[in-house]
Structure formats: C-alpha cells, structure tokens
C-alpha positions, -999 to 999 in steps of 0.1 A, spaced: 248 -451 644 252 -444 608 228 -429 583 233 -435 545 243 -403 527 225 -390 497 242 -379 466 225 -359 439 236 -370 404 221 -349 376 185 -345 386 180 -376 406 192 -390 439 211 -421 447 214 -438 480 249 -446 488 258 -480 503 267 -480 540 304 -490 547 307 -524 561 320 -510 594 333 -479 612 366 -482 629 366 -468 664 398 -451 675 401 -451 713 428 -425 715 408 -395 726 415 -376 694 405 -375 658 423 -397 632 444 -378 606 467 -404 589 463 -440 579 483 -471 569 477 -508 565 498 -532 585 499 -565 564 517 -583 593 488 -579 617 461 -576 591 448 -544 606 452 -506 602 477 -482 619 461 -448 626 478 -414 635 457 -389 656 456 -353 661 470 -355 697 503 -373 686 492 -407 694 493 -438 672 468 -466 674 479 -502 666 458 -532 662 485 -559 671 460 -588 674 427 -591 661 414 -607 694 424 -578 716 416 -540 717 440 -518 700 471 -504 717 477 -467 719 513 -457 716 528 -422 725 550 -407 699 565 -382 724 545 -354 708 511 -337 712 511 -325 676 492 -344 648 507 -374 633 512 -363 597 529 -394 583 528 -432 588 547 -460 573 548 -497 579 574 -524 569 564 -560 559 574 -572 594 551 -547 611 577 -521 621 559 -488 623 575 -453 619 554 -423 626 561 -385 620 544 -355 635 537 -319 626 563 -307 650 591 -328 633 593 -357 659 598 -393 648 586 -425 665 595 -461 656 584 -494 671 594 -529 663 567 -556 668 594 -584 672 610 -569 703 584 -543 713 613 -518 713 603 -481 708 625 -453 697 618 -416 697 642 -395 676 653 -358 682 628 -332 668 637 -323 632 625 -288 634 600 -290 605 567 -310 600 570 -345 587 552 -350 554 560 -386 544 582 -415 554 596 -441 530 611 -474 539 640 -490 520 634 -527 512 645 -546 543 679 -563 541 699 -580 569 674 -566 595 688 -531 589 663 -503 593 666 -477 566 641 -450 557 639 -414 544 619 -386 558 606 -358 537 602 -326 558 582 -294 550 611 -273 549 625 -290 519 650 -313 535 653 -351 532 666 -370 562 681 -404 553 680 -426 585 704 -456 584 715 -475 615 747 -487 595 758 -458 575 745 -430 598 719 -403 592 722 -374 568 700 -345 559 701 -332 522 681 -307 503 653 -322 482 656 -296 453 619 -294 451 604 -258 451 581 -259 481 597 -292 493 590 -330 486 555 -340 494 558 -379 487 587 -403 484 592 -440 478 619 -466 472 616 -489 442 609 -524 452 645 -536 444 658 -507 465 681 -494 436 661 -462 431 645 -436 453 618 -412 440 606 -378 454 577 -358 442 570 -322 452 549 -291 453 565 -281 420 549 -310 402 582 -325 394 597 -360 401 633 -366 411 652 -399 407 677 -405 434 706 -429 441 701 -444 475 739 -451 476 751 -416 469 719 -399 484 720 -376 455 696 -367 426 703 -384 392 674 -370 371 644 -346 374 614 -348 352 581 -326 350 546 -337 341 523 -323 367 511 -287 368 505 -287 406 517 -305 438 521 -342 435 500 -357 462 507 -394 460 527 -420 443 529 -458 440 550 -484 424 532 -512 405 542 -546 388 573 -550 407 587 -516 400 581 -516 363 554 -488 366 551 -458 387 517 -439 392 516 -404 404 485 -382 412 482 -345 418 458 -318 433 442 -312 400 431 -349 397 457 -357 371 471 -393 371 504 -399 353 517 -435 343 556 -437 342 578 -462 326 601 -464 357 632 -477 338 630 -450 310 618 -423 336 592 -413 310 555 -405 314 537 -429 290 500 -425 299 476 -403 318 441 -401 331 419 -375 348 395 -375 377 372 -344 387 390 -335 419 423 -337 438 440 -370 443 439 -375 481 458 -409 480 469 -439 459 468 -475 471 479 -507 454 451 -532 446 471 -558 426 502 -558 405 486 -537 377 457 -522 396 454 -493 420 428 -473 439 426 -436 442 407 -415 468 395 -382 459 383 -350 474 351 -355 455 343 -385 479 348 -412 452 370 -442 453 381 -453 417 396 -486 408 422 -483 379 442 -507 357 473 -503 337 465 -517 302 493 -528 278 493 -543 244 517 -546 215 495 -525 193 489 -493 215 506 -473 241 503 -481 278 471 -466 294 453 -461 327 418 -473 324 391 -469 350 375 -502 360 350 -492 387 341 -465 412 324 -462 446 309 -430 460 314 -427 497 295 -395 504 323 -378 521 355 -359 510 383 -384 512 414 -373 531 435 -404 529 431 -442 520 446 -475 526 440 -510 511 433 -540 531 459 -564 516 437 -593 525 409 -575 506 389 -567 489 384 -537 511 395 -501 512 398 -479 543 393 -442 542 394 -411 565 367 -387 555 364 -350 562 345 -358 594 376 -377 607 358 -410 607 375 -442 595 353 -463 572 360 -498 560 344 -503 526 339 -537 513 345 -537 476 340 -568 455 354 -568 419 325 -559 395 309 -589 377 326 -594 344 358 -574 352 387 -599 356 416 -594 378 448 -580 361 464 -607 340 433 -629 339 420 -640 305 383 -634 296 364 -633 264 357 -599 248 319 -600 253 322 -605 290 347 -577 292 325 -554 274 295 -562 296 316 -557 328 327 -522 316 291 -514 308 280 -522 343 309 -503 358 298 -472 339 328 -470 316 
C-alpha cells in the first residue's frame, strides 16, 4: 500500500500525486539499475544480488536471469531488438539475445562496470563498449575482436554513448571532461571541458545533432555535436541522477532533490540555442536513476527506498510537442501553468 508523500514548499504543504503503479521485482533483492526495453514495451531491472529481471511478454510474469555474479548490477543497456547487456560491481558482463534466447557470460574484467554503450546495430553484429571504474574502456566486437584501452579521464569514464550514425563515440568522466573517439581506430580525437564535477549522464537528441550532459552539481550543458562545442546551459538545484529522451528535442532529468523535469532544446535564427524547462513533477523521493517508457507518456524511477515507480506524465495543457506550431498566447499560458 502506498501513502502520498508530503513536500514542504515555502511555508505551505503540497500533497504529491501518487504514481500510477509500483513495479514489483520478484528477484529477492533490491533494484539498483534500470533501462527501458522498447522491443517488449517493459523495463529491465538490475538488482543488488546480481540478477536481471526481464519483462519479455506483458501477459506473463517477469523472468529472472542470473548474470553469474552475486554483486549488484551497476549497468544495463538494451538494443532496439531487445538484446540486453548487464554489468556488475565485480566486473562481470552478461548478454542475452531475445531472438535466440542465447545467453553469454564474459570473463570478469577486474573492475566495477560503470556503463555500457551499444554501437548502432549493423549486419546483426553485436558491438558495445564498457566503461570500467579503473579507467579502462573495453571495446567488445565479435568481428574485430575485443580491446581494452585507457579512457584518459582522471577518475575514469562515468558515461559513454555512440552517436546515432555510429561514426562518433563519446565518453564523459569524473574529471568533468568530454572525449570524442573514433570507433574505427578506438582512439580519442578531441577532449573538451565544460563541467566542474563528474558528468553523471549524457544523451543524444535530434538524430545526433545535439548532445545533453548533466553533472553532480545539477548543471546541464547543450552541445553542438558536429562542432564539439557547448552552446547552451541550464541549472537544477541538485545532482543530475539521469537523463532520458522524451522526444527528438525534449528530455527528462531525474535529480537527487526528487524532482523530474522536462526540458526542451529551443532554437531560432535570432538567438543562441537554449535549454528551456517545460514542466516538473515532484516524486517525494531522491531519484537514483530513470528511464522513459517509449510508448509514453510515462517515466520510471528508482528512488532512495529502492522502489520502482511508474509515473504517468501527460504533456501540460498549452505546451506543444517539440516541432509543433502553436500561437504565442497559448504558449505563454502553458508556461505560466508549468511554473516557468
């Protein structure tokens, strides 16, 4: 049973809305990592006991998969076809193909897995990169073979991602810097600063035109990916716990202050690109990680109580989807209602 949390704002109190549902994880352990599987229309959850919970069909209970480790699942990544790769705190990797049901458990890597990034899938060849806590990047490629290289980040890489076209690979680290890599040579081509603390999350938007990064101080940066230049920024009051894509030019951030925020990239010929806040929703719990239901509109979060909550989030009245046309009066009214 769920009780609505109370949040003190100024001198008054506001009752927070209940989540639409709480996701039960039948793995005998607490959830610590989360991803959305668009192929099944359901979440994938990593647990503290090394197990992965997969909802493979909405009509049947979830399946519990063993990664080969009893350490927490610290990283999850899901391909468009539903292929799942999980990494654990003791450096083990687990992969499962939904098409064949085949599972693979890799040799331990000797360091905690921080993040896993898939290359865009071509010719059914599985390619991904693993960022390890000891500063190494492990390139896994069934055709070319695997290779470990140093990330070059002081403190190691904390997040990583291939561009949508697969021509660029980005890492961001504890040093607040971003590195551009060549997937072909597996070497860095450029390094740029911008954050004063560890970069906690990054996401591509608009087909790879823009890159969004967020750090532990709550700073968000908008990057022109082609120019490798930060062109806009925004602030939130507490650390960015995760970034999830909402639409081609919109994204959701989860924060340690327990608030989900919907942001939009605004561009016009007469001013520089900017990150504008569209709406926010208080959840009443510190947010540890988030994922967006691609069938939406909904956001999944893991809170500091290790419960998974599925928040239904309709677009605020008067706020159009990115790219939609709407008259200025309606836009102003929508922003007023959203508290901007």
